[in-house]
C-alpha positions as CSV (number, residue, x, y, z in Angstrom):
1,X,-9.9,-0.2,23.7
2,X,-9.7,1.2,20.1
3,X,-8.0,-1.0,17.4
4,X,-5.6,1.9,16.6
5,X,-4.0,4.5,18.8
6,X,-1.5,7.2,18.1
7,X,1.2,8.5,20.5
8,X,3.1,11.6,19.6
9,X,4.7,12.4,23.0
10,X,8.2,11.3,21.7
11,X,7.9,13.8,18.8
12,X,6.3,16.8,20.5
13,X,9.5,18.1,22.1
14,X,11.2,18.3,18.8
15,X,8.6,20.6,17.2
16,X,6.3,21.8,20.0
17,X,5.9,25.4,18.7
18,X,5.4,24.3,15.1
19,X,2.8,21.8,16.2
20,X,0.9,24.4,18.2
21,X,1.1,26.8,15.3
22,X,-0.5,24.4,12.8
23,X,-3.8,23.9,14.7
24,X,-5.7,26.2,12.4
25,X,-4.1,24.9,9.2
26,X,-4.8,21.3,10.2
27,X,-8.5,22.0,10.9
28,X,-8.8,23.8,7.6
29,X,-7.1,21.0,5.7
30,X,-9.5,18.4,7.3
31,X,-12.4,20.5,6.2
32,X,-10.9,20.7,2.7
33,X,-10.8,16.9,2.6
34,X,-14.3,16.4,4.0
35,X,-16.0,19.0,1.9
36,X,-14.0,18.8,-1.4
37,X,-13.5,22.5,-1.6
38,X,-9.8,22.6,-2.5
39,X,-7.6,21.5,-5.3
40,X,-7.9,17.9,-6.4
41,X,-11.5,17.7,-5.3
42,X,-12.4,15.6,-8.4
43,X,-10.3,12.8,-6.8
44,X,-12.0,12.7,-3.4
45,X,-14.3,9.8,-4.0
46,X,-12.4,7.6,-1.5
47,X,-13.3,9.9,1.4
48,X,-16.8,8.5,2.0
49,X,-16.2,5.3,0.0
50,X,-16.2,2.9,3.0
51,X,-19.6,3.9,4.2
52,X,-21.0,3.9,0.7
53,X,-19.9,0.5,-0.4
54,X,-23.1,-1.6,-0.5
55,X,-23.6,-5.3,0.2
56,X,-24.4,-6.0,-3.5
57,X,-20.9,-5.0,-4.5
58,X,-19.3,-7.0,-1.8
59,X,-21.4,-10.0,-2.7
60,X,-20.6,-9.6,-6.4
61,X,-16.8,-9.4,-5.7
62,X,-17.0,-12.4,-3.4
63,X,-19.0,-14.4,-6.0
64,X,-16.3,-13.6,-8.6
65,X,-13.5,-14.5,-6.2
66,X,-15.1,-17.8,-5.4
67,X,-15.5,-18.6,-9.1
68,X,-11.8,-17.9,-9.7
69,X,-10.8,-19.9,-6.5
70,X,-12.9,-22.9,-7.7
71,X,-11.1,-22.9,-11.1
72,X,-7.6,-21.7,-10.4
73,X,-4.7,-22.6,-8.1
74,X,-3.1,-19.3,-9.0
75,X,-4.6,-15.9,-9.9
76,X,-2.2,-13.3,-11.4
77,X,-3.1,-9.8,-10.4
78,X,-1.7,-7.5,-13.2
79,X,-1.3,-3.8,-12.2
80,X,1.3,-1.2,-11.1
81,X,1.5,1.4,-8.4
82,X,-1.8,1.7,-6.5
83,X,-3.3,-1.0,-8.7
84,X,-1.2,-3.7,-6.9
85,X,0.5,-2.3,-3.8
86,X,-2.7,-2.0,-1.6
87,X,-3.7,-5.6,-2.3
88,X,-0.2,-6.9,-1.9
89,X,0.2,-5.0,1.4
90,X,-3.1,-6.4,2.9
91,X,-2.6,-10.0,1.6
92,X,1.0,-10.1,2.9
93,X,-0.1,-8.8,6.3
94,X,-2.8,-11.4,6.7
95,X,-1.0,-14.4,5.2
96,X,1.2,-17.0,6.7
97,X,4.8,-15.8,6.2
98,X,5.6,-18.9,4.2
99,X,2.4,-19.2,2.3
100,X,4.3,-18.8,-1.0
101,X,5.9,-22.1,-0.4
102,X,2.6,-23.9,0.5
103,X,0.6,-26.1,-1.8
104,X,-2.5,-24.2,-3.0
105,X,-4.4,-27.5,-3.0
106,X,-4.1,-27.4,0.8
107,X,-4.2,-23.7,1.5
108,X,-6.4,-22.2,-1.3
109,X,-5.7,-20.1,-4.3
110,X,-2.5,-18.0,-4.4
111,X,-2.4,-14.5,-5.7
112,X,0.7,-13.7,-7.8
113,X,1.6,-10.2,-9.2
114,X,2.7,-9.1,-12.6
115,X,2.9,-5.8,-14.5
116,X,4.5,-4.0,-11.6
117,X,7.8,-4.0,-13.4
118,X,9.3,-4.6,-16.8
119,X,11.8,-7.2,-15.6
120,X,12.3,-9.7,-18.4
121,X,13.6,-12.4,-16.1
122,X,10.7,-11.9,-13.7
123,X,8.1,-12.2,-16.5
124,X,9.8,-15.2,-18.1
125,X,10.1,-17.0,-14.8
126,X,6.5,-16.3,-13.9
127,X,5.3,-17.7,-17.2
128,X,7.6,-20.7,-16.8
129,X,6.2,-21.3,-13.3
130,X,2.6,-21.1,-14.6
131,X,3.1,-23.8,-17.3
132,X,0.8,-26.7,-16.6
133,X,-0.9,-24.9,-13.7
134,X,-4.5,-23.8,-13.4
135,X,-4.4,-20.0,-13.4
136,X,-6.5,-17.0,-14.0
137,X,-5.9,-13.3,-14.5
138,X,-7.2,-10.1,-12.8
139,X,-6.0,-7.2,-14.9
140,X,-6.3,-3.7,-13.5
141,X,-5.9,-0.5,-15.6
142,X,-8.1,2.5,-16.2
143,X,-6.7,3.0,-19.7
144,X,-5.4,-0.4,-20.6
145,X,-2.4,1.2,-22.2
146,X,0.0,1.7,-19.2
147,X,3.2,0.1,-20.4
148,X,4.1,-2.3,-17.6
149,X,0.7,-4.0,-17.0
150,X,-0.2,-3.9,-20.8
151,X,3.0,-5.9,-21.6
152,X,2.3,-8.4,-18.8
153,X,-1.4,-8.8,-19.9
154,X,-0.5,-9.3,-23.5
155,X,1.9,-12.1,-22.6
156,X,-0.2,-13.8,-19.9
157,X,-3.4,-13.6,-21.9
158,X,-1.8,-15.3,-24.8
159,X,-0.4,-18.0,-22.5
160,X,-3.8,-18.6,-20.9
161,X,-5.6,-18.8,-24.2
162,X,-3.0,-21.2,-25.6
163,X,-3.3,-23.4,-22.5
164,X,-7.1,-23.6,-22.2
165,X,-8.5,-22.2,-25.4
166,X,-9.9,-18.7,-26.1
167,X,-13.5,-19.5,-24.9
168,X,-12.4,-21.0,-21.6
169,X,-9.9,-18.2,-21.0
170,X,-12.8,-15.7,-21.0
171,X,-14.1,-17.2,-17.8
172,X,-10.7,-16.9,-16.2
173,X,-10.0,-13.3,-16.9
174,X,-11.5,-10.4,-15.0
175,X,-10.9,-6.7,-15.9
176,X,-11.0,-3.8,-13.5
177,X,-11.1,-0.7,-15.6
178,X,-12.9,2.5,-16.6
179,X,-16.7,2.3,-16.9
180,X,-16.9,3.5,-20.5
181,X,-13.6,4.3,-22.2
182,X,-10.1,3.0,-22.7
183,X,-8.4,0.1,-24.5
184,X,-9.1,-2.4,-21.7
185,X,-12.8,-1.5,-21.5
186,X,-13.0,-2.0,-25.3
187,X,-11.2,-5.4,-25.1
188,X,-13.3,-6.6,-22.2
189,X,-16.5,-5.7,-24.0
190,X,-15.3,-7.4,-27.2
191,X,-14.2,-10.6,-25.4
192,X,-16.9,-10.7,-22.9
193,X,-14.7,-10.6,-19.8
194,X,-16.4,-9.9,-16.4
195,X,-15.6,-6.4,-15.3
196,X,-15.6,-4.2,-12.3
197,X,-15.3,-0.4,-12.5
198,X,-12.6,1.9,-11.2
199,X,-14.5,5.1,-10.3
200,X,-13.2,8.3,-12.1
201,X,-13.0,10.1,-8.7
202,X,-10.7,7.6,-7.0
203,X,-7.0,7.8,-7.8
204,X,-4.9,4.6,-8.0
205,X,-3.1,5.1,-4.7
206,X,-6.4,5.5,-2.9
207,X,-8.1,2.6,-4.5
208,X,-7.5,-0.3,-2.0
209,X,-11.2,-0.1,-0.9
210,X,-12.5,-0.4,-4.5
211,X,-12.6,-3.6,-6.6
212,X,-8.9,-2.9,-7.4
213,X,-7.9,-4.0,-3.9
214,X,-11.0,-5.9,-2.8
215,X,-11.1,-8.6,-5.5
216,X,-7.5,-9.8,-5.1
217,X,-7.9,-9.7,-1.3
218,X,-11.1,-11.8,-1.6
219,X,-9.4,-14.2,-4.1
220,X,-6.6,-14.7,-1.5
221,X,-9.4,-15.9,0.9
222,X,-9.8,-12.9,3.2
223,X,-13.0,-11.3,4.5
224,X,-13.5,-8.1,2.5
225,X,-16.7,-7.3,4.4
226,X,-14.8,-7.0,7.6
227,X,-12.1,-5.0,5.8
228,X,-14.6,-2.5,4.5
229,X,-16.3,-2.3,7.9
230,X,-13.0,-1.5,9.6
231,X,-12.4,1.3,7.1
232,X,-15.9,2.7,7.7
233,X,-15.2,2.8,11.4
234,X,-12.2,5.0,10.8
235,X,-14.1,7.1,8.3
236,X,-16.5,8.1,11.1
237,X,-13.7,8.6,13.7
238,X,-11.8,11.0,11.4
239,X,-14.5,13.3,10.3
240,X,-14.5,15.8,13.2
241,X,-11.8,18.2,14.1
242,X,-10.0,17.8,17.4
243,X,-7.5,15.8,19.5
244,X,-9.5,12.6,19.1
245,X,-9.0,12.7,15.3
246,X,-5.7,10.7,15.0
247,X,-5.5,11.3,11.2
248,X,-5.5,15.0,11.8
249,X,-3.0,14.7,14.7
250,X,-0.6,12.6,12.6
251,X,-0.8,14.9,9.6
252,X,-0.3,18.0,11.8
253,X,2.7,16.5,13.7
254,X,4.5,15.3,10.6
255,X,4.2,18.7,9.0
256,X,5.4,20.3,12.3
257,X,8.5,18.1,12.2
258,X,9.0,18.9,8.5
259,X,9.0,22.6,9.3
260,X,11.5,22.0,12.1
261,X,13.9,20.5,9.6
262,X,13.0,16.8,9.5
263,X,12.8,16.1,5.8
264,X,12.6,12.3,5.8
265,X,10.0,10.1,7.5
266,X,10.9,6.4,8.1
267,X,7.9,4.1,8.5
268,X,9.1,1.4,10.9
269,X,7.6,-2.0,11.6
270,X,8.6,-4.7,14.0
271,X,6.5,-7.4,12.2
272,X,7.8,-8.8,8.9
273,X,4.3,-9.2,7.7
274,X,4.1,-5.4,7.3
275,X,7.0,-5.1,4.8
276,X,4.7,-4.5,1.9
277,X,2.5,-2.2,3.9
278,X,5.5,0.1,4.0
279,X,5.8,-0.1,0.3
280,X,2.1,0.9,-0.1
281,X,2.6,3.8,2.3
282,X,5.7,5.0,0.5
283,X,3.7,5.4,-2.8
284,X,0.7,7.0,-1.0
285,X,2.8,9.7,0.6
286,X,5.5,10.1,-2.0
287,X,3.2,10.5,-4.9
288,X,0.8,12.7,-3.0
289,X,3.3,15.1,-1.4
290,X,6.4,15.1,-3.6
291,X,5.7,18.1,-5.8
292,X,6.2,21.9,-6.2
293,X,9.7,21.4,-4.7
294,X,8.2,20.2,-1.4
295,X,7.4,17.0,0.4
296,X,8.7,14.8,3.2
297,X,10.7,11.9,1.7
298,X,9.0,8.6,2.7
299,X,11.3,5.6,3.5
300,X,10.6,2.4,5.3
301,X,12.5,-0.2,7.3
302,X,11.8,-3.6,8.9
303,X,13.1,-3.8,12.4
304,X,15.0,-5.4,14.0
305,X,16.4,-6.7,10.7
306,X,17.4,-3.2,9.4
307,X,18.8,-2.2,12.7
308,X,21.8,-4.3,11.6
309,X,22.1,-2.4,8.4
310,X,20.5,1.0,8.7
311,X,20.6,1.4,12.5
312,X,23.9,3.2,12.6
313,X,22.8,5.9,10.2
314,X,19.4,6.3,12.0
315,X,21.2,6.6,15.3
316,X,24.1,8.9,14.4
317,X,23.6,10.2,10.9
318,X,22.3,13.5,9.7
319,X,19.5,14.7,12.0
320,X,16.9,15.3,9.3
321,X,14.7,12.3,9.9
322,X,11.8,11.2,12.1
323,X,10.2,7.8,12.6
324,X,6.7,6.5,12.6
325,X,6.5,3.1,14.2
326,X,3.6,0.7,13.6
327,X,3.5,-1.6,16.6
328,X,1.3,-4.7,16.6
329,X,0.0,-5.3,20.2
330,X,-0.9,-8.9,19.9
331,X,0.6,-11.4,17.5
332,X,-1.6,-14.3,16.3
333,X,0.7,-17.1,17.5
334,X,2.7,-17.8,20.6
335,X,6.3,-19.1,20.8
336,X,8.2,-19.5,24.1
337,X,12.0,-19.5,24.3
338,X,13.3,-22.7,25.9
339,X,16.1,-23.2,28.4
340,X,19.3,-24.8,27.3
341,X,21.5,-26.8,29.7
342,X,24.8,-25.6,28.2
343,X,23.7,-22.0,27.7
344,X,26.5,-21.4,25.3
345,X,24.7,-18.5,23.7
346,X,24.0,-16.9,27.1
347,X,20.3,-16.6,26.5
348,X,18.9,-18.6,29.4
349,X,17.9,-15.3,31.0
350,X,15.2,-15.2,28.3
351,X,14.0,-18.8,28.9
352,X,10.3,-18.9,29.5
353,X,9.7,-15.6,27.8
354,X,7.7,-15.3,24.5
355,X,9.5,-14.2,21.4
356,X,7.2,-11.2,21.2
357,X,8.2,-10.0,24.6
358,X,11.8,-9.8,23.4
359,X,10.6,-8.1,20.3
360,X,8.6,-5.5,22.3
361,X,11.6,-4.7,24.5
362,X,13.7,-4.3,21.3
363,X,11.0,-1.9,20.1
364,X,11.0,0.1,23.3
365,X,14.8,0.1,23.6
366,X,15.1,1.3,20.0
367,X,12.6,4.1,20.6
368,X,14.5,5.3,23.6
369,X,17.9,5.1,21.8
370,X,16.7,6.9,18.7
371,X,14.9,9.7,20.6
372,X,18.0,10.2,22.7
373,X,19.9,10.4,19.4
374,X,17.7,13.2,18.1
375,X,15.2,11.2,16.1
376,X,11.5,12.1,16.9
377,X,9.3,9.1,17.2
378,X,5.6,8.7,16.5
379,X,4.0,5.4,17.5
380,X,0.9,3.9,15.9
381,X,-0.3,0.8,17.9
382,X,-2.7,-1.6,16.3
383,X,-4.5,-4.3,18.2
384,X,-3.7,-7.1,15.8
385,X,-3.3,-8.0,12.2
386,X,-6.8,-8.8,11.0
387,X,-9.2,-7.5,8.3
388,X,-11.0,-5.0,10.5
389,X,-7.8,-3.5,11.9
390,X,-6.1,-3.3,8.5
391,X,-9.2,-1.6,7.0
392,X,-8.9,1.0,9.7
393,X,-5.2,1.4,9.2
394,X,-5.5,1.9,5.5
395,X,-8.2,4.5,5.8
396,X,-6.3,6.3,8.6
397,X,-3.2,6.7,6.4
398,X,-5.3,7.8,3.4
399,X,-7.2,10.4,5.4
400,X,-4.0,11.7,7.0
401,X,-2.4,11.9,3.6
402,X,-5.0,14.2,2.2
403,X,-4.9,16.4,5.3
404,X,-1.1,16.5,5.3
405,X,-0.9,17.4,1.7
406,X,-3.2,20.4,2.1
407,X,-1.2,21.6,5.2
408,X,1.9,21.3,3.0
409,X,0.3,23.5,0.4
410,X,0.2,21.0,-2.5
411,X,-2.6,19.2,-4.4
412,X,-2.3,15.7,-2.9
413,X,-4.3,14.1,-5.6
414,X,-2.4,14.7,-8.8
415,X,0.9,13.3,-10.0
416,X,2.3,15.5,-12.8
417,X,5.9,14.3,-12.4
418,X,5.1,10.7,-13.1
419,X,4.7,11.4,-16.8
420,X,8.3,12.6,-17.4
421,X,9.9,9.2,-17.6
422,X,7.1,7.8,-19.8
423,X,7.6,10.5,-22.4
424,X,11.3,9.8,-22.5
425,X,10.8,6.1,-22.7
426,X,8.3,6.3,-25.5
427,X,10.6,8.7,-27.4
428,X,13.5,6.3,-27.0
429,X,11.4,3.3,-28.1
430,X,10.1,5.2,-31.2
431,X,6.5,5.2,-30.3
432,X,4.3,6.6,-33.1
433,X,3.3,10.2,-32.4
434,X,6.6,10.8,-30.6
435,X,8.8,11.5,-33.7
436,X,9.9,15.0,-32.5
437,X,10.6,13.8,-29.0
438,X,12.6,10.9,-30.5
439,X,14.7,13.1,-32.6
440,X,15.3,15.5,-29.7
441,X,16.3,12.8,-27.2
442,X,18.6,11.0,-29.8
443,X,20.4,14.3,-30.4
444,X,21.0,14.7,-26.7
445,X,22.5,11.2,-26.5
446,X,25.0,11.7,-29.3
């Protein structure tokens, strides 16, 4: 049995003709991704990356991770967007749900995150938490000037240097940045930080299988060799055109549904460990497809939790949505529901059943209800939550994203709209070089 399977039978009836009509476009889009002949081809380094990662890089990353683990109880990963979401998604999926509350002395080094927001309370509370603790920093930025991570790094670097001294701090800071240029590359060279390179041809949201994702995952204690091997398996499985290519099938079906009027895709999980996987997926698809006035809006929910908040809208609201469900076939642990003599809650009919059996019936019951309510449903079943399977799942969604964007008719690998808020923010803050913009935006606000 394959670690990942895709079932589109509960979506086909909603867009059967559109799906059939996209066969040629899907095959052409797959070829565009594989050969790099279309727009954005200068950012396709991720396509064959899993099979090209050599053992020397894995060994080097593991060696650095072990050094940080031996010296630090906490490592703060500083980055935003794709520079943190992939690592956060994988670490959360593989970790104990309550690992944040466990002593690192017993469980190993904890990975914390900063620079993914400009929240003053968050930053101040993080720094207060780190006082008196052994911590290190992994800072991730191609340029070194992205506002959110740059602020966090300036503060945390100062705190670390004041705590252990400038020389000792150098051994506790690792920079993942451009090979030759940028502020962070310059600083890393000046200070003597260990560095790893972000390749020019891999965009941030496709960078989980580079040191951007691999180093934090390794620091958290997980097997990045198996993670990369899983991705390499999916790379091979998604090269050829045809029904066996689940990335092509998924991309084709979601575009068929879009053309039939389904404008929002909800990624659903029934396992709370996948919450941040949904966050990573939203950036991957939102930033790749939302342009030129086009794009499926990506949303995510945690079931059954959100069935008690969003379930009504999904069941009976505007019929412009479809769902993609990630179903984990085998949980890691087992918990059986006991019998109760009084049975005041009326649940003795569940006595002797595993909690996951109840969860799976909730999943099936929800699928039936939502399909009956006019919500197409795609199901991605994964064997388990482990490094190999997650590597496959990450690459599956990346490959499907490239294919889907080309079917949609956009360049899936740029993000021109991201700069608009930055220009306004810099103008409002009076950044040097933005004098005209500052004057213009201040006039608008009068």
